[in-house]
N, CA, C and O atoms as a printed pandas DataFrame, in Angstrom:
     atom_number atom_name residue_name chain_id  residue_number  x_coord  y_coord  z_coord
0              1         N          MET        A               1   78.653   88.570  102.650
1              2        CA          MET        A               1   79.941   87.902  102.710
2              3         C          MET        A               1   80.382   87.896  104.175
3              4         O          MET        A               1   80.249   88.894  104.885
4              5         N          SER        A               2   80.898   86.773  104.600
5              6        CA          SER        A               2   81.305   86.674  105.995
6              7         C          SER        A               2   82.577   87.473  106.253
7              8         O          SER        A               2   83.352   87.755  105.339
8              9         N          LYS        A               3   82.770   87.829  107.514
9             10        CA          LYS        A               3   83.932   88.631  107.896
10            11         C          LYS        A               3   85.226   87.845  107.676
11            12         O          LYS        A               3   86.238   88.402  107.252
12            13         N          PHE        A               4   85.177   86.533  107.974
13            14        CA          PHE        A               4   86.365   85.701  107.783
14            15         C          PHE        A               4   86.762   85.640  106.309
15            16         O          PHE        A               4   87.942   85.734  105.971
16            17         N          ARG        A               5   85.771   85.481  105.439
17            18        CA          ARG        A               5   86.057   85.395  104.008
18            19         C          ARG        A               5   86.667   86.706  103.504
19            20         O          ARG        A               5   87.590   86.692  102.689
20            21         N          SER        A               6   86.156   87.821  103.986
21            22        CA          SER        A               6   86.688   89.123  103.590
22            23         C          SER        A               6   88.145   89.271  104.034
23            24         O          SER        A               6   88.987   89.739  103.268
24            25         N          HIS        A               7   88.436   88.872  105.270
25            26        CA          HIS        A               7   89.810   88.948  105.765
26            27         C          HIS        A               7   90.724   88.004  104.988
27            28         O          HIS        A               7   91.873   88.339  104.701
28            29         N          ALA        A               8   90.212   86.835  104.654
29            30        CA          ALA        A               8   91.013   85.864  103.903
30            31         C          ALA        A               8   91.333   86.400  102.507
31            32         O          ALA        A               8   92.461   86.261  102.035
32            33         N          GLN        A               9   90.357   87.004  101.851
33            34        CA          GLN        A               9   90.587   87.559  100.519
34            35         C          GLN        A               9   91.587   88.716  100.573
35            36         O          GLN        A               9   92.445   88.843   99.700
36            37         N          ASN        A              10   91.471   89.553  101.598
37            38        CA          ASN        A              10   92.436   90.643  101.748
38            39         C          ASN        A              10   93.840   90.104  101.996
39            40         O          ASN        A              10   94.813   90.642  101.466
40            41         N          GLY        A              11   93.953   89.057  102.789
41            42        CA          GLY        A              11   95.255   88.453  103.059
42            43         C          GLY        A              11   95.875   87.866  101.803
43            44         O          GLY        A              11   97.065   88.052  101.546
44            45         N          VAL        A              12   95.068   87.154  101.019
45            46        CA          VAL        A              12   95.561   86.567   99.769
46            47         C          VAL        A              12   95.983   87.668   98.803
47            48         O          VAL        A              12   97.018   87.552   98.147
48            49         N          LEU        A              13   95.198   88.727   98.710
49            50        CA          LEU        A              13   95.541   89.839   97.829
50            51         C          LEU        A              13   96.862   90.475   98.259
51            52         O          LEU        A              13   97.710   90.781   97.421
52            53         N          PHE        A              14   97.033   90.672   99.564
53            54        CA          PHE        A              14   98.267   91.251  100.084
54            55         C          PHE        A              14   99.469   90.383   99.730
55            56         O          PHE        A              14  100.509   90.897   99.318
56            57         N          VAL        A              15   99.332   89.078   99.890
57            58        CA          VAL        A              15  100.436   88.156   99.580
58            59         C          VAL        A              15  100.745   88.188   98.088
59            60         O          VAL        A              15  101.915   88.200   97.707
60            61         N          LEU        A              16   99.730   88.203   97.243
61            62        CA          LEU        A              16   99.960   88.234   95.795
62            63         C          LEU        A              16  100.651   89.525   95.363
63            64         O          LEU        A              16  101.535   89.492   94.508
64            65         N          VAL        A              17  100.259   90.659   95.942
65            66        CA          VAL        A              17  100.903   91.935   95.613
66            67         C          VAL        A              17  102.357   91.909   96.061
67            68         O          VAL        A              17  103.229   92.392   95.340
68            69         N          ALA        A              18  102.636   91.351   97.242
69            70        CA          ALA        A              18  104.007   91.262   97.737
70            71         C          ALA        A              18  104.858   90.382   96.823
71            72         O          ALA        A              18  106.000   90.730   96.522
72            73         N          VAL        A              19  104.321   89.259   96.384
73            74        CA          VAL        A              19  105.064   88.369   95.475
74            75         C          VAL        A              19  105.329   89.065   94.145
75            76         O          VAL        A              19  106.423   88.948   93.593
76            77         N          LEU        A              20  104.348   89.780   93.631
77            78        CA          LEU        A              20  104.525   90.510   92.376
78            79         C          LEU        A              20  105.604   91.575   92.509
79            80         O          LEU        A              20  106.432   91.739   91.613
80            81         N          MET        A              21  105.597   92.296   93.623
81            82        CA          MET        A              21  106.623   93.326   93.842
82            83         C          MET        A              21  108.013   92.702   93.934
83            84         O          MET        A              21  108.969   93.251   93.386
84            85         N          LEU        A              22  108.141   91.573   94.614
85            86        CA          LEU        A              22  109.431   90.895   94.704
86            87         C          LEU        A              22  109.901   90.422   93.326
87            88         O          LEU        A              22  111.094   90.474   93.026
88            89         N          ALA        A              23  108.976   89.967   92.499
89            90        CA          ALA        A              23  109.342   89.540   91.147
90            91         C          ALA        A              23  109.830   90.723   90.322
91            92         O          ALA        A              23  110.816   90.597   89.596
92            93         N          VAL        A              24  109.166   91.862   90.416
93            94        CA          VAL        A              24  109.577   93.052   89.662
94            95         C          VAL        A              24  110.966   93.510   90.118
95            96         O          VAL        A              24  111.807   93.856   89.288
96            97         N          VAL        A              25  111.205   93.513   91.419
97            98        CA          VAL        A              25  112.516   93.916   91.936
98            99         C          VAL        A              25  113.588   92.945   91.463
99           100         O          VAL        A              25  114.686   93.370   91.104
100          101         N          GLY        A              26  113.295   91.668   91.454
101          102        CA          GLY        A              26  114.253   90.673   90.970
102          103         C          GLY        A              26  114.595   90.869   89.504
103          104         O          GLY        A              26  115.761   90.771   89.119
104          105         N          ILE        A              27  113.600   91.143   88.690
105          106        CA          ILE        A              27  113.838   91.382   87.261
106          107         C          ILE        A              27  114.663   92.643   87.077
107          108         O          ILE        A              27  115.581   92.665   86.257
108          109         N          TYR        A              28  114.350   93.699   87.832
109          110        CA          TYR        A              28  115.099   94.954   87.733
110          111         C          TYR        A              28  116.565   94.738   88.108
111          112         O          TYR        A              28  117.461   95.214   87.411
112          113         N          GLU        A              29  116.809   94.027   89.198
113          114        CA          GLU        A              29  118.186   93.784   89.633
114          115         C          GLU        A              29  118.945   92.938   88.612
115          116         O          GLU        A              29  120.140   93.147   88.405
116          117         N          ALA        A              30  118.267   91.991   87.978
117          118        CA          ALA        A              30  118.920   91.179   86.953
118          119         C          ALA        A              30  119.293   92.037   85.742
119          120         O          ALA        A              30  120.378   91.875   85.184
120          121         N          LYS        A              31  118.411   92.944   85.334
121          122        CA          LYS        A              31  118.707   93.829   84.201
122          123         C          LYS        A              31  119.860   94.772   84.532
123          124         O          LYS        A              31  120.725   95.004   83.688
124          125         N          VAL        A              32  119.885   95.318   85.746
125          126        CA          VAL        A              32  120.962   96.228   86.149
126          127         C          VAL        A              32  122.289   95.484   86.184
127          128         O          VAL        A              32  123.322   96.042   85.815
128          129         N          ALA        A              33  122.271   94.233   86.622
129          130        CA          ALA        A              33  123.502   93.443   86.686
130          131         C          ALA        A              33  124.061   93.172   85.287
131          132         O          ALA        A              33  125.273   93.017   85.132
132          133         N          GLN        A              34  123.208   93.113   84.276
133          134        CA          GLN        A              34  123.656   92.849   82.909
134          135         C          GLN        A              34  124.126   94.114   82.199
135          136         O          GLN        A              34  124.766   94.026   81.151
136          137         N          THR        A              35  123.823   95.278   82.745
137          138        CA          THR        A              35  124.189   96.538   82.117
138          139         C          THR        A              35  125.672   96.806   82.329
139          140         O          THR        A              35  126.156   96.700   83.456
140          141         N          PRO        A              36  126.409   97.152   81.268
141          142        CA          PRO        A              36  127.828   97.464   81.459
142          143         C          PRO        A              36  128.012   98.737   82.279
143          144         O          PRO        A              36  127.263   99.701   82.121
144          145         N          HIS        A              37  129.008   98.731   83.151
145          146        CA          HIS        A              37  129.306   99.876   84.005
146          147         C          HIS        A              37  130.758  100.281   83.829
147          148         O          HIS        A              37  131.616   99.451   83.526
148          149         N          ASN        A              38  131.023  101.560   84.022
149          150        CA          ASN        A              38  132.400  102.023   83.961
150          151         C          ASN        A              38  133.054  101.856   85.335
151          152         O          ASN        A              38  132.440  101.309   86.251
152          153         N          LEU        A              39  134.282  102.321   85.477
153          154        CA          LEU        A              39  135.004  102.120   86.727
154          155         C          LEU        A              39  134.375  102.866   87.902
155          156         O          LEU        A              39  134.604  102.496   89.053
156          157         N          GLU        A              40  133.599  103.894   87.637
157          158        CA          GLU        A              40  132.956  104.649   88.709
158          159         C          GLU        A              40  131.595  104.059   89.082
159          160         O          GLU        A              40  130.933  104.567   89.987
160          161         N          GLY        A              41  131.175  103.005   88.405
161          162        CA          GLY        A              41  129.913  102.364   88.718
162          163         C          GLY        A              41  128.721  102.920   87.976
163          164         O          GLY        A              41  127.589  102.519   88.246
164          165         N          HIS        A              42  128.947  103.842   87.039
165          166        CA          HIS        A              42  127.850  104.405   86.261
166          167         C          HIS        A              42  127.595  103.554   85.028
167          168         O          HIS        A              42  128.512  102.940   84.484
168          169         N          SER        A              43  126.352  103.524   84.596
169          170        CA          SER        A              43  126.007  102.785   83.391
170          171         C          SER        A              43  126.663  103.432   82.186
171          172         O          SER        A              43  126.716  104.657   82.080
172          173         N          THR        A              44  127.156  102.613   81.289
173          174        CA          THR        A              44  127.762  103.133   80.071
174          175         C          THR        A              44  126.897  102.736   78.882
175          176         O          THR        A              44  126.212  101.714   78.914
176          177         N          THR        A              45  126.934  103.543   77.848
177          178        CA          THR        A              45  126.197  103.234   76.635
178          179         C          THR        A              45  127.152  103.283   75.456
179          180         O          THR        A              45  128.147  104.007   75.471
180          181         N          GLU        A              46  126.840  102.516   74.458
181          182        CA          GLU        A              46  127.657  102.489   73.251
182          183         C          GLU        A              46  127.579  103.855   72.591
183          184         O          GLU        A              46  126.488  104.390   72.391
184          185         N          GLY        A              47  128.728  104.422   72.253
185          186        CA          GLY        A              47  128.760  105.715   71.600
186          187         C          GLY        A              47  128.631  106.872   72.562
187          188         O          GLY        A              47  128.365  108.003   72.154
188          189         N          GLY        A              48  128.821  106.589   73.854
189          190        CA          GLY        A              48  128.735  107.644   74.857
190          191         C          GLY        A              48  129.965  108.544   74.788
191          192         O          GLY        A              48  130.837  108.355   73.940
192          193         N          MET        A              49  130.023  109.504   75.671
193          194        CA          MET        A              49  131.127  110.447   75.691
194          195         C          MET        A              49  132.438  109.715   76.020
195          196         O          MET        A              49  132.449  108.756   76.791
196          197         N          THR        A              50  133.506  110.173   75.438
197          198        CA          THR        A              50  134.817  109.602   75.685
198          199         C          THR        A              50  135.524  110.418   76.750
199          200         O          THR        A              50  134.930  111.306   77.363
200          201         N          ALA        A              51  136.795  110.112   76.967
201          202        CA          ALA        A              51  137.582  110.856   77.955
202          203         C          ALA        A              51  137.814  112.281   77.504
203          204         O          ALA        A              51  138.068  113.155   78.333
204          205         N          ASN        A              52  137.734  112.538   76.207
205          206        CA          ASN        A              52  137.977  113.873   75.682
206          207         C          ASN        A              52  136.677  114.668   75.683
207          208         O          ASN        A              52  135.689  114.222   75.101
208          209         N          PRO        A              53  136.656  115.830   76.321
209          210        CA          PRO        A              53  135.433  116.634   76.295
210          211         C          PRO        A              53  135.203  117.193   74.889
211          212         O          PRO        A              53  136.144  117.297   74.103
212          213         N          PRO        A              54  133.972  117.550   74.574
213          214        CA          PRO        A              54  133.696  118.110   73.256
214          215         C          PRO        A              54  134.428  119.453   73.069
215          216         O          PRO        A              54  134.667  120.190   74.026
216          217         N          ALA        A              55  134.760  119.730   71.854
217          218        CA          ALA        A              55  135.464  120.971   71.563
218          219         C          ALA        A              55  134.557  122.168   71.854
219          220         O          ALA        A              55  133.345  122.116   71.646
220          221         N          ALA        A              56  135.163  123.224   72.331
221          222        CA          ALA        A              56  134.398  124.436   72.642
222          223         C          ALA        A              56  133.944  125.095   71.330
223          224         O          ALA        A              56  134.616  125.012   70.302
224          225         N          ALA        A              57  132.808  125.733   71.405
225          226        CA          ALA        A              57  132.278  126.409   70.226
226          227         C          ALA        A              57  133.122  127.652   69.944
227          228         O          ALA        A              57  133.516  128.354   70.875
228          229         N          PRO        A              58  133.404  127.929   68.665
229          230        CA          PRO        A              58  134.183  129.126   68.343
230          231         C          PRO        A              58  133.416  130.393   68.714
231          232         O          PRO        A              58  132.194  130.467   68.591
232          233         N          GLN        A              59  134.179  131.387   69.173
233          234        CA          GLN        A              59  133.517  132.641   69.590
234          235         C          GLN        A              59  133.857  133.760   68.668
235          236         O          GLN        A              59  133.392  134.883   68.863
């Protein structure tokens, strides 16, 4: 295999990996943007803890 062909294949592979990584980051950012957040910026889940802390265990 010629040296030029080897360099060309490595370059194409590098570009494809970079495009794939950018696509994954874009999908991740889109999912995070759709996730509900509370006023402090943390992700919230349905049925999560409320403002009231859990009752202490009897001693």
